[in-house]
C-alpha positions in Angstrom: -13.3 4.3 20.0 -12.0 7.7 22.3 -10.5 10.6 20.5 -7.1 12.0 21.6 -6.4 16.1 20.7 -3.3 17.6 20.4 -3.1 20.7 21.0 -0.2 21.7 18.6 -1.9 20.2 15.8 -3.6 21.6 13.7 -4.8 20.9 11.2 -9.1 19.2 11.1 -10.4 15.2 10.6 -12.0 16.3 7.1 -8.6 18.0 6.0 -6.2 15.1 6.9 -9.0 13.7 4.7 -8.1 15.5 0.7 -4.9 14.9 1.7 -4.9 10.9 2.6 -7.0 11.0 -0.2 -4.5 13.5 -2.7 -1.4 11.4 -1.8 -3.1 8.0 -2.0 -3.5 8.8 -5.6 0.4 8.4 -6.0 1.3 6.6 -3.0 1.3 3.2 -1.3 0.2 3.0 2.5 3.2 2.9 4.1 4.3 6.4 2.3 1.5 7.9 3.3 2.0 8.2 6.6 6.0 9.6 6.3 4.7 12.3 4.8 2.0 12.3 6.6 4.7 12.7 9.5 7.3 14.8 7.9 5.2 16.8 5.8 2.8 18.1 7.4 3.1 17.3 11.4 0.0 14.5 12.0 2.1 12.0 14.2 0.0 9.2 13.6 -3.7 9.2 12.3 -5.0 7.0 14.9 -5.1 10.9 17.3 -8.3 11.4 14.8 -9.2 7.7 16.1 -9.2 6.0 13.0 -5.6 4.0 11.4 -4.6 4.6 8.0 -6.3 1.5 6.3 -9.9 2.6 7.5 -9.6 6.5 6.0 -8.3 4.5 2.7 -11.8 2.3 2.6 -13.6 5.3 4.0 -12.6 6.8 0.3 -13.2 3.8 -1.1 -9.3 3.2 -1.9 -8.1 -0.9 -1.7 -4.3 -0.7 -2.4 -2.6 -4.0 -1.0 1.2 -3.2 -1.3 2.0 -7.7 -1.2 -0.6 -7.4 -4.0 1.6 -5.1 -6.1 4.7 -5.7 -5.5 4.5 -9.4 -6.3 2.7 -8.7 -9.5 5.4 -5.5 -11.0 8.6 -8.3 -10.3 5.8 -10.4 -12.1 6.1 -8.4 -15.1 9.9 -7.5 -14.5 10.6 -10.7 -15.0 8.4 -11.9 -18.3 10.2 -8.7 -19.9 13.9 -10.3 -19.4 13.0 -13.9 -20.3 11.4 -12.6 -23.8 15.0 -11.0 -23.9 17.0 -13.6 -22.7 15.4 -16.9 -23.7 18.3 -19.0 -22.9 18.4 -17.6 -18.6 16.9 -20.7 -16.5 17.2 -19.1 -13.2 15.5 -16.7 -14.6 12.9 -19.0 -15.5 12.7 -19.9 -12.4 12.5 -16.9 -10.5 9.9 -16.5 -13.2 7.5 -19.9 -11.7 9.2 -19.2 -7.7 7.4 -15.3 -8.4 4.2 -17.2 -10.2 3.3 -19.1 -7.6 4.2 -16.5 -4.9 1.7 -14.6 -6.6 -1.1 -17.4 -6.3 -0.1 -17.8 -2.8 -0.7 -13.8 -1.6 -3.7 -13.5 -4.1 -5.6 -16.3 -2.0 -4.4 -15.5 1.6 -5.6 -12.2 0.1 -9.3 -13.3 -0.9 -9.8 -15.8 2.1 -8.7 -13.0 4.6 -9.2 -9.7 3.5 -13.3 -10.4 2.0 
């Protein structure tokens, strides 16, 4: 893949990798892209020939926002049900959330190994 050089871009690829590594500790990939655009003036990581996900794989950072969000939702519902045992709607939503999480895990285990 050929690299596109932007004369107005004052950052090197190595510096961008360091920034991505720091941001990956606190943020999800979607937010990393926005931060790079807004704070560092990097419109896309493709200027250096790779997508953001490729840089994250290089750095050994595997993040899956779909899976993380589904797990968070499941935990919130479980804590709610501990306090509100008779909440039937929440119980049904918990079952649906568990099913959704299982489908996501199954999908990523098949397609993204």
